[in-house]
C-alpha positions in Angstrom: 5.2 -1.2 18.2 4.9 -5.3 18.5 8.3 -7.0 19.2 6.9 -10.6 18.1 6.0 -9.8 14.6 8.0 -10.4 11.5 7.8 -9.6 7.9 8.9 -11.4 5.1 8.4 -11.5 1.2 5.3 -13.6 0.1 5.9 -16.8 -1.7 3.6 -18.6 -4.0 3.1 -21.1 -1.1 1.5 -18.4 0.6 -1.1 -17.3 -1.8 -4.2 -19.5 -0.4 -3.6 -18.0 3.2 -3.5 -14.6 1.6 -7.0 -15.2 -0.2 -8.4 -16.2 3.2 -6.8 -13.4 5.4 -7.7 -10.7 2.8 -11.5 -11.9 2.5 -12.1 -12.1 6.1 -9.8 -8.8 6.9 -12.1 -6.8 4.4 -15.6 -8.4 5.3 -15.3 -7.8 8.9 -13.2 -4.8 8.7 -14.8 -2.4 5.9 -18.3 -1.7 4.9 -17.2 -1.1 1.2 -15.4 -4.4 0.3 -16.3 -8.1 0.5 -12.6 -8.6 -0.2 -13.0 -10.3 -3.6 -12.1 -7.3 -5.5 -9.0 -6.8 -3.4 -7.9 -10.3 -4.5 -8.5 -9.2 -8.1 -6.1 -6.1 -7.4 -3.4 -8.2 -5.8 -3.4 -10.6 -8.8 -3.5 -7.8 -11.2 -0.5 -6.1 -9.5 1.4 -9.5 -9.3 1.0 -10.1 -13.1 1.9 -6.6 -13.7 5.4 -5.0 -14.8 5.1 -2.8 -11.4 5.1 -5.9 -9.2 8.0 -5.8 -6.8 8.3 -9.3 -5.2 10.8 -8.2 -2.8 8.4 -5.8 -1.4 5.3 -7.9 -1.3 5.1 -9.1 2.4 3.2 -11.2 4.9 3.7 -10.6 8.5 3.8 -13.3 10.8 3.4 -14.1 14.5 4.7 -17.5 15.8 4.9 -18.6 12.1 1.3 -17.9 11.3 0.3 -15.2 8.8 -1.3 -12.5 10.3 -1.1 -9.7 7.7 -0.4 -9.1 4.1 0.5 -5.8 2.3 2.5 -5.0 -1.0 4.6 -2.1 -2.4 4.4 -1.8 -6.2 6.3 0.6 -8.6 3.8 3.6 -9.1 4.2 5.8 -12.2 2.7 9.3 -11.5 0.8 10.9 -14.6 1.5 14.2 -15.8 -2.0 15.2 -16.1 -5.5 13.8 -14.5 -6.1 11.9 -17.6 -3.1 9.9 -17.4 0.5 10.1 -19.4 2.6 8.1 -16.7 5.7 9.3 -15.8 7.7 6.1 -14.7 10.8 7.4 -12.8 11.0 4.2 -11.3 11.5 5.8 -7.4 7.8 6.1 -6.5 5.9 2.9 -4.8 2.4 2.3 -4.2 1.2 1.1 -0.8 -2.0 -1.3 -1.6 -3.5 -3.3 -0.6 -3.3 -3.7 3.3 -5.0 -6.6 5.2 -4.6 -7.7 9.1 -6.2 -10.9 10.0 -9.5 -10.3 11.7 -8.3 -11.9 14.8 -5.4 -9.4 15.2 -7.6 -6.2 14.5 -6.9 -3.2 16.9 -3.4 -5.0 18.2 -0.9 -3.0 16.5 -0.3 -5.6 13.6 -0.9 -3.2 11.0 1.3 -0.2 12.5 4.0 -2.8 13.2 4.1 -4.3 9.8 3.8 -1.2 7.8 6.7 0.5 10.0 8.9 -2.6 9.2 7.9 -2.5 5.5 8.4 1.2 5.3 12.0 0.6 6.4 12.5 -2.2 3.6 11.4 0.4 0.9 13.8 3.2 2.3 16.4 0.3 2.2 15.9 -0.4 -1.3 16.2 3.1 -2.2 12.8 4.5 -3.3 12.2 8.3 -3.0 8.4 7.9 -1.8 5.5 5.9 -1.2 1.7 6.7 -2.0 -1.4 5.3 -0.4 -5.2 5.9 -0.5 -7.1 5.0 2.8 -8.0 6.2 6.1 -5.8 9.0 7.1 -6.5 8.4 10.9 -4.4 5.3 10.4 -1.8 6.1 7.9 -0.9 9.3 9.5 0.3 7.3 12.5 2.9 5.5 10.3 4.2 8.9 8.8 1.9 9.6 5.8 0.8 13.0 4.9 -1.8 14.4 2.3 0.0 13.8 -0.9 -1.0 17.3 -2.2 1.4 18.7 0.6 4.2 17.0 -1.8 2.5 18.1 -5.4 0.9 14.5 -5.9 -2.8 14.8 -6.6 -5.7 12.4 -6.6 -7.8 12.2 -9.7 -10.7 9.9 -8.8 -12.7 8.3 -5.9 -12.9 9.3 -2.5 -9.8 11.4 -2.2 -11.6 13.9 -4.5 -14.0 14.6 -1.7 -11.7 13.9 1.2 -8.1 14.8 0.0 -6.4 13.7 3.4 -7.3 10.1 2.0 -4.8 10.4 -0.7 -1.2 10.3 1.2 2.3 9.9 0.7 5.4 9.5 2.6 9.2 10.5 2.0 11.7 7.8 2.4 14.1 10.5 3.8 13.6 14.1 4.6 13.2 16.3 1.2 13.4 13.1 -1.1 10.2 14.1 -2.9 11.4 17.5 -3.5 10.7 18.3 -7.3 8.5 15.1 -7.6 4.7 16.2 -9.0 1.9 14.6 -10.8 -1.5 12.9 -10.5 -2.4 9.2 -9.1 -4.1 7.8 -12.2 -5.0 4.1 -11.7 -5.6 3.2 -15.4 -3.0 0.4 -15.5 -5.4 -1.5 -13.2 -8.8 -2.6 -14.0 -9.7 -3.4 -10.4 -8.1 -0.2 -8.6 
């Protein structure tokens, strides 16, 4: 874990830098997005009832933004078709971006470790994330079906390990079950 990285809640003054960071991060770091859909998702989350400004972070090294990630309230669904159960105690981690100049320098691992600690301190029971399990397993995420949380669409249907969750304390997801349905977001 890096000791020179800090996280803080994003502010409106950061938005322009966040857009630049996200676009470059996804253009240079993925083969599935140029980042414009990710920017649209961030804006959609910010405008939704699920946005948690206190858990929407930028990561900085020497005062320069090198990462962005946010946690938002996420209601599970009773069925694969929808029917959200907003218990208020589960958050979704998405999206996560690291500045391309800082790829493979432990920025992502450090910022998520610090962010997960903030989620725990805020009293949430669990976190869901969809993504590369090789990365997210390193910060404590496990296949979500191990906790009764199931994917309903996208790549996790073919590769279930890509839909993950994490308990914030041992046993905190006991009794929680449902489906991940993104129908509240057009850009998810």
